[in-house]
N, C-alpha and C positions, 0 to 999 in steps of 0.2 A: 339639532338636526345633525346626524352624525352622515360622514360622507361614506360613501359605500366603497368600502374596501375589499380587497381580493383575501377571502380565508382559504391557508391552505387545506387541500384538502384531507391530508392526513398526518396527524402527529406520531411519530415513533417514541417509545421509550426504550431503554437501551436494550433490552432483551429484542425487540422488533428490528433495530438497527443491526444488532449483532448476527442477525439471520439473513439479513440482507446484505452485509459486508462483512462476511465470518472470519474476523479477528480476535486477537486476544485482547482483555480488558487494558492489558499495559501498554498495548500498540495503539489502542484506540485512544486513549489517554495521551499516549507519546506523541499522536498526532498534532493535540489541540495545545500540547506544555509547550510555551516557546523555546524554554531551556533545554528541550529534549533533542538528543540529534534526531528523531524521527518529526520532528514537527512539519505539520504542513499546513501552512497560512490559507490553502485553498480548501480545507476541508471545512464543512458545514460547522457553525457553532452552535450549541443548544441553545434551548429558550427554558425560562422558567416561567411558568403562569402566576400571576399575583397571588401571593400568600402559601403557595405548595413549595413543597421540598423537591418535587419528582423535577426531572430537566428531560426535555423532550427534544426530537430533531425534527425538521419539516422534510417530510419524507420528498417531495418535489424537489427540495435542495439536495438531498444525497442522491436522487437519481439522477441530477444533472451533474454532480460531482462526480459520477462513475461514468457517465459519458463522455464528460471531459477526459478524464482520465484513460478510457477504453481509446478514444481519439489520439491521445498524443502518445500511447504504446504503438499505435496505427500508423503514426507518424515518424517513427522510430523504429520499424518492423527494420530490417537488414533488406536493403535493396541491392539492387545489381551492382550498387558502387563501394557497397559495405561490407566488411569483412567479419566472420565470425570468427572471434578469436579464442571461442572456449577449449578447442581442441588445444590451443598453442598453450593455455595457460595448465590445462590438464596436465600436458606432455611434460612442462617444465616443474611440477610437481611430485611427479614419477622421477625424474632427472635427480630434484635435490632429497629424494629420500637416501635412506642409508642403505647400502648394498646387500645387507641380508633382510631388509623390509620384504615381507609376502607380496607385495607390487613390484618389487622386482625380480622375482624368481625367475629366471632363463634371460634377463636383460644383460648384455654385456655391456662391462664399463670399462672401456678399452680409454687410457689418456692419449 
């Protein structure tokens, strides 16, 4: 007698996965490749059905991964005690460009 197991509601082929998580093939496989600088150990691993060559992702696992990513983003959002350093980075890039660069037209470079 087989024990009753929870069967995933939906399996996603790569095309369906990429419709849900619109990234490049390279980034998708980078998330799964331990030697990649983009490796994400939390990204759901695909499954291969017996005898088949196709791989599938379990939609529920992808949805959970997205929810976790969103909650981490929300936890990392700028609060009143965090500073936004975007302007400082942009300003330093402009200051570090040559004087004749179009970004610096009209900017005085006094030493």
